[in-house]
C-alpha positions in Angstrom: 8.8 -24.7 32.6 11.6 -22.9 30.9 13.5 -19.9 32.1 15.8 -17.4 30.5 17.0 -16.2 33.9 20.6 -15.1 33.9 23.2 -17.3 35.6 23.3 -17.2 39.3 26.8 -17.2 40.9 27.5 -20.1 43.3 30.0 -19.2 46.0 32.6 -21.6 47.4 33.4 -23.3 44.1 36.8 -23.5 42.5 38.2 -24.5 39.1 35.6 -24.9 36.4 32.7 -25.6 38.9 31.6 -21.9 38.8 31.1 -22.4 35.1 28.5 -25.3 35.5 24.9 -24.8 34.9 22.5 -24.3 37.8 18.9 -25.0 38.6 16.5 -23.1 40.8 13.0 -24.3 42.0 10.8 -21.5 43.1 7.0 -20.7 43.0 6.2 -24.0 41.2 8.7 -23.2 38.5 12.0 -24.7 37.5 14.6 -22.2 36.3 17.6 -23.4 34.4 20.8 -21.6 33.3 23.1 -23.1 30.8 26.8 -23.8 31.6 29.6 -21.5 30.5 32.3 -22.7 28.3 34.3 -25.4 30.1 31.4 -26.2 32.5 28.9 -29.0 32.7 25.1 -28.8 32.4 23.1 -29.0 35.6 21.9 -32.4 36.9 18.2 -32.8 37.6 16.1 -35.7 39.0 12.6 -36.0 40.6 11.2 -37.6 43.7 7.8 -39.3 43.6 5.1 -38.1 42.9 6.9 -35.6 40.7 7.3 -36.8 37.1 9.7 -34.8 34.9 9.3 -34.8 31.1 12.1 -33.8 28.7 10.9 -33.0 25.1 7.7 -35.1 25.8 9.6 -38.1 27.2 9.5 -39.2 30.8 12.7 -38.8 32.8 13.5 -42.0 34.7 17.0 -41.2 36.0 19.1 -38.1 36.7 19.7 -36.2 33.5 21.7 -33.1 32.6 19.6 -30.2 31.2 20.2 -26.8 29.7 17.8 -24.0 29.0 17.6 -25.0 25.4 15.7 -28.1 26.2 12.0 -28.2 27.0 11.4 -29.4 30.6 8.0 -29.9 32.2 6.7 -31.5 35.4 3.5 -33.2 36.6 2.1 -35.0 39.6 1.5 -38.7 39.4 -0.4 -39.5 42.6 -2.3 -42.6 43.7 -6.1 -42.4 43.1 -8.4 -41.6 45.9 -9.9 -45.1 45.9 -9.7 -48.4 44.3 -12.2 -51.1 43.3 -11.1 -54.7 43.3 -13.0 -57.8 42.3 -12.4 -61.2 43.8 -11.1 -64.0 41.6 -14.4 -65.8 41.5 -16.2 -62.5 40.7 -18.6 -62.9 43.6 -17.4 -59.9 45.6 -16.4 -56.3 44.9 -14.3 -54.3 47.4 -13.9 -50.6 47.8 -10.6 -49.4 49.3 -10.4 -45.7 50.2 -7.0 -44.0 50.2 -8.0 -40.4 50.9 -11.2 -38.3 50.9 -9.8 -34.9 50.2 -7.9 -34.0 47.1 -5.4 -31.1 47.6 -3.3 -29.2 45.0 0.4 -29.9 44.9 3.3 -27.5 45.0 6.9 -27.9 44.3 9.3 -27.5 47.3 11.5 -24.4 46.7 15.2 -25.2 46.1 18.1 -22.7 46.0 20.5 -22.5 43.1 22.5 -25.7 42.7 24.2 -27.7 40.0 22.4 -30.9 41.2 18.7 -30.7 42.2 16.1 -33.3 43.1 12.7 -31.9 42.5 10.2 -32.6 45.3 6.6 -31.7 45.8 4.2 -31.6 48.8 0.4 -31.1 49.2 -0.9 -27.6 49.5 -3.3 -28.0 52.4 -4.5 -24.4 51.8 -5.9 -25.3 48.4 -8.6 -28.0 48.7 -9.6 -29.1 45.2 -12.4 -31.5 46.0 -13.8 -34.0 48.5 -14.8 -37.5 47.3 -18.5 -38.2 47.2 -20.6 -41.2 46.4 -21.8 -39.5 43.2 -18.2 -39.3 42.0 -17.7 -43.0 42.8 -20.8 -43.9 40.9 -19.9 -41.7 37.9 -16.6 -43.6 37.7 -18.3 -47.0 37.2 -18.8 -48.2 33.6 -22.3 -48.7 32.3 -21.9 -52.5 32.4 -20.7 -52.5 36.0 -22.4 -53.8 39.2 -24.5 -50.7 40.1 -27.6 -52.8 40.5 -25.9 -54.8 43.3 -24.0 -51.9 44.9 -24.2 -51.5 48.6 -24.6 -47.7 48.8 -24.8 -47.5 52.6 -21.3 -49.1 52.9 -19.9 -46.4 50.6 -21.4 -43.6 52.7 -20.1 -45.3 55.9 -16.6 -45.5 54.7 -16.5 -41.9 53.4 -17.9 -40.5 56.6 -15.7 -42.7 59.0 -12.8 -43.9 56.9 -11.1 -47.2 57.9 -8.9 -47.3 54.8 -9.5 -51.1 54.7 -11.2 -53.0 51.9 -15.0 -52.8 52.2 -17.4 -55.2 50.4 -19.8 -53.1 48.3 -21.3 -55.8 46.1 -22.0 -59.5 46.4 -23.0 -62.0 43.7 -24.6 -65.4 44.2 -22.6 -68.5 43.8 -24.1 -71.3 41.7 -25.6 -74.2 43.5 -23.8 -77.4 42.3 -25.9 -80.3 41.1 -25.8 -83.9 42.3 -23.7 -86.5 40.5 -25.3 -89.7 39.5 -24.9 -92.4 42.1 -25.9 -96.0 43.0 -28.3 -96.5 45.9 -27.8 -99.8 47.6 -31.0 -101.5 48.7 -29.3 -104.7 49.9 -27.6 -104.4 53.3 -26.6 -107.3 55.6 -28.2 -107.3 59.1 -24.9 -107.1 61.1 -26.9 -106.7 64.3 -28.4 -110.2 63.8 -25.0 -111.5 62.7 -23.3 -110.8 66.1 -26.3 -111.4 68.3 -27.4 -114.8 66.9 -26.2 -117.8 68.7 -27.4 -120.4 66.2 -24.8 -122.4 64.3 -25.1 -121.9 60.5 -26.2 -124.7 58.2 -23.2 -125.7 56.1 -25.4 -126.7 53.2 -27.1 -123.3 53.1 -24.4 -120.8 52.3 -26.8 -117.9 51.3 -28.7 -118.4 54.6 -25.6 -117.6 56.8 -26.0 -114.7 59.1 -24.4 -111.5 57.7 -24.4 -112.6 54.1 -26.5 -110.3 51.9 -28.1 -112.4 49.2 -30.9 -111.9 46.6 -33.5 -114.0 44.9 -34.4 -113.8 41.2 -36.4 -110.7 40.5 -35.3 -108.9 43.7 -34.2 -105.3 43.4 -30.6 -105.0 44.8 -29.8 -101.4 43.9 -31.1 -98.3 42.1 -29.3 -96.1 39.7 -30.0 -92.4 40.5 -29.5 -90.0 37.6 -27.5 -86.8 37.9 -29.5 -83.6 38.9 -28.8 -80.2 37.5 -27.8 -77.4 39.9 -28.9 -73.8 40.0 -27.0 -71.0 38.2 -25.7 -67.9 40.1 -24.6 -64.4 39.0 -21.4 -62.4 39.5 -21.2 -58.8 40.8 -21.6 -57.5 37.2 -24.9 -59.3 36.9 -23.5 -61.9 34.5 -24.8 -65.5 34.8 -22.5 -68.1 36.5 -23.5 -71.5 35.3 -23.6 -74.4 37.6 -20.9 -77.1 37.2 -22.2 -79.9 35.0 -22.9 -83.0 37.2 -21.4 -86.3 36.2 -23.2 -89.6 35.7 -21.8 -92.9 36.7 -21.1 -95.6 34.2 -22.6 -98.9 35.3 -21.1 -102.2 34.3 -23.8 -104.7 35.0 -23.3 -108.5 35.3 -24.9 -111.0 33.0 -27.1 -112.0 35.8 -28.6 -108.5 36.5 -30.9 -106.3 34.5 -31.3 -102.4 34.5 -34.9 -101.3 34.3 -36.0 -98.0 32.7 -36.7 -96.6 36.2 -33.1 -97.2 37.2 -33.8 -100.3 39.3 -31.3 -103.1 39.1 -32.8 -106.5 39.6 -31.1 -109.9 40.0 -31.8 -112.7 37.5 -30.3 -115.4 39.7 -30.0 -116.4 43.3 -26.7 -115.4 45.0 -24.7 -112.8 46.7 -24.1 -109.7 44.5 -20.9 -107.8 44.7 -20.8 -104.1 43.9 -17.5 -102.5 43.5 -16.5 -98.9 42.6 -19.0 -97.1 44.9 -18.1 -93.4 45.0 -16.2 -93.6 41.6 -17.4 -92.8 38.0 -17.4 -96.6 37.1 -19.4 -99.1 39.2 -19.5 -102.8 38.4 -21.8 -105.6 39.7 -21.2 -109.3 39.6 -21.9 -112.5 41.5 -18.7 -114.0 42.8 -18.3 -117.6 43.3 -18.1 -119.1 46.9 -16.0 -121.7 48.4 -17.3 -123.6 51.6 -14.1 -124.4 53.5 -14.4 -127.9 55.0 -13.6 -128.6 58.6 -9.9 -129.3 59.2 -8.5 -127.7 56.0 -4.9 -127.1 56.7 -3.4 -124.0 55.2 -0.4 -123.8 57.4 2.0 -124.9 54.6 1.1 -121.9 52.4 -1.6 -119.2 51.6 -5.0 -120.4 50.7 -6.1 -118.2 47.8 -9.5 -117.9 46.1 -11.1 -115.6 43.6 -14.5 -115.3 45.3 -15.9 -115.6 48.8 -14.7 -118.0 51.4 -17.0 -119.4 54.1 -15.8 -121.4 57.0 -18.9 -122.7 58.9 -16.8 -124.8 61.3 -14.0 -122.2 61.8 -10.4 -122.5 60.7 -7.3 -124.1 62.1 -4.7 -122.1 64.0 -1.9 -120.3 62.0 -4.1 -120.4 58.8 -3.3 -118.0 55.9 -6.2 -117.0 53.7 -6.2 -114.6 50.8 -9.4 -114.0 48.8 -10.8 -111.6 46.2 -14.1 -111.4 47.9 -15.5 -111.6 51.5 -14.5 -114.0 54.2 -17.1 -115.4 56.6 -15.8 -117.4 59.6 -18.1 -118.9 62.2 -15.9 -119.9 65.0 -12.7 -118.9 66.9 -9.6 -117.7 65.0 -6.1 -117.8 66.5 -2.8 -116.8 64.9 -4.3 -116.4 61.4 -3.4 -114.0 58.6 -6.6 -113.1 56.6 -6.6 -110.7 53.6 -9.7 -110.0 51.6 -10.6 -107.4 49.0 -14.1 -107.3 50.6 -15.2 -107.6 54.2 -14.0 -110.0 56.9 -16.8 -111.3 59.2 -15.8 -113.4 62.2 -18.3 -114.7 64.7 -16.1 -115.9 67.5 -13.0 -115.1 69.4 -10.1 -113.5 67.5 -6.7 -114.0 69.1 -3.2 -112.9 67.8 -4.5 -112.5 64.2 -3.6 -110.1 61.3 -6.7 -109.0 59.4 -6.4 -107.0 56.2 -9.6 -105.8 54.4 -9.9 -104.1 51.0 -7.3 -103.9 48.2 -5.0 -102.1 50.5 -5.4 -105.0 53.0 -4.5 -107.7 50.3 -1.4 -105.7 49.4 -0.3 -105.3 53.0 -1.0 -109.0 53.5 1.2 -110.0 50.6 4.0 -107.6 51.8 3.8 -109.4 55.1 3.7 -113.0 53.7 6.3 -112.8 50.9 9.3 -111.5 53.0 8.5 -113.9 55.8 8.3 -116.8 53.3 11.6 -115.7 51.6 13.4 -115.5 55.0 12.3 -119.0 55.8 13.4 -120.4 52.4 16.7 -118.5 52.4 17.5 -119.7 56.0 16.8 -123.3 54.9 19.1 -122.8 51.9 21.9 -121.5 54.1 21.5 -124.5 56.4 21.5 -126.9 53.6 24.6 -125.3 52.0 26.5 -125.5 55.4 25.6 -129.2 55.8 26.7 -130.0 52.2 29.9 -128.0 52.7 30.7 -129.9 56.0 29.9 -133.2 54.3 32.4 -132.4 51.5 35.1 -131.3 53.9 34.7 -134.5 55.9 35.6 -136.4 52.7 38.8 -134.2 52.3 37.2 -132.4 49.4 37.4 -128.6 48.9 34.6 -126.6 47.3 33.7 -122.9 47.2 30.6 -121.9 49.2 29.2 -120.0 46.3 29.2 -123.1 44.1 27.4 -125.1 46.8 24.6 -122.4 46.9 24.3 -122.4 43.1 24.0 -126.2 43.1 21.2 -126.1 45.6 19.4 -123.3 43.7 19.5 -125.5 40.6 18.2 -128.6 42.4 16.3 -128.6 45.7 15.8 -124.9 46.0 14.9 -124.0 42.4 11.6 -122.3 43.6 13.5 -119.4 45.4 14.3 -117.3 42.3 10.6 -117.4 41.5 9.7 -116.1 45.0 12.2 -113.3 44.5 10.7 -112.3 41.1 7.2 -112.3 42.7 8.3 -110.1 45.5 10.0 -107.7 43.1 6.7 -107.4 41.1 4.8 -106.8 44.3 7.1 -103.9 45.3 6.7 -102.4 41.8 2.8 -102.5 41.8 
C-alpha cells in the first residue's frame, strides 16, 4: 500500500518537526510521505488484528517508514471455531467463536508523524456464515467423522453458547484382571468367640480360630490374569487394554501347585500366606510354641519366630512379640502384645497394648525400647549417685563422669547395646 501523495502540511509544529514525514490512513489505504531534509521518517505501528509487513517481513514494533519502502497490511483474526481433543483421545470438543465472518476495514486516521493502524469489522459486508458442511470440509480424511455428533454441531450453530461442546466420543478400554490368590481356608471366628469349651492343650491345631489343613487339602487357588477389552479413540484408532500382571508365587516345601492352579498341603499344620494384594505371594508353615501356664515374661519381651498359643492365658504385665499369630485363651491384663499376623484373645482384655501386623511390631518395639532404656539409665544414675556418696564418705574425691564410665564398663555394660539397637530401629 504505497502512495506518492505529496507531503501534507501539519500545523502547530515548530523547528524541524514540519519537515518530518507523515502518514495518512484513508479508505483502507496507507499513504506515506517522506521527510524533508533535516526531518525524521514517520513512525508507524499496528494494533491487533492488523499485521504490518515491511519488505515481506512482519513488523513487530513501531518502525519508521518512508515512501521508498514497500509496506503492506493484512488481518490476522481468530478462526471461527476450534476443535480440541482430550489428552486421552476419548473426547473431541467443538468451540464456536463466531458464526458470521465480516470483512475488515482500516480506521481512517488524519495526517500524523506517528500512527497506530487500527481495523474494525465492516458489518455492512458479510462474507459468509459458518455451516456444518464447512466444518466437515475442514476435517482431514483420517479424522473422526464416523463418530461425529452432527446434531450437536447444528444445535451450537443455531443457538451459540460459545462453550466447548462434545462432538465425538471414543470408547475407553476395559482393563483386565490381574492374577490373584483365592484363599479357601478361613478360620471360623464366629465359633471362636461363641464357644465356651476350653481348648485341649495337647491339640494345638484343634483350637478354635486356628485355620489348619490336612495333607492333600486345598488351601488356596491361584487365579491367572484375564485379558481386558480394547477400546477406540475419537479418530477410530485402537486403544489396547493395559496388560494385566500375574502374581509370583513362592510356595513352601510342604505345598504343591497343581496344573489347575490349586495349592494343596503336603503336611498337617497351619499355613501362613503373606503378600496378599502384592505381586509376590509366599506360603509357609510357621512353627508353633505352646506357652505353658505360669510362664513369666515380666523381666523382658518373649520373642518367637512363629505362632504363640497360650491355652491357659498369660500372666499380668506380660510382653510378647512374635512373627506369626498369637492365640490366647483366657483373660489378659496389662500386657503388650505385638504380632506380624493376627491376635486372637478369648477372654477379658484390660489395660493392654495390642499391635498387629508389621506396623504393629514396629510400634511395639518403639514403645518397649525407650521404656527399657529409661529404666536402665535411671538405675545407672542411682548406682552412680550411691557410688559417689560412698567415695565421699571415705574422704575420696572423684568426678561423676568417671563413676558413670566405670559402671558402664562393669555392671551396666549392656546399656550401649540397647542404645545401638534403638538407633537401628529408628533407622529402619
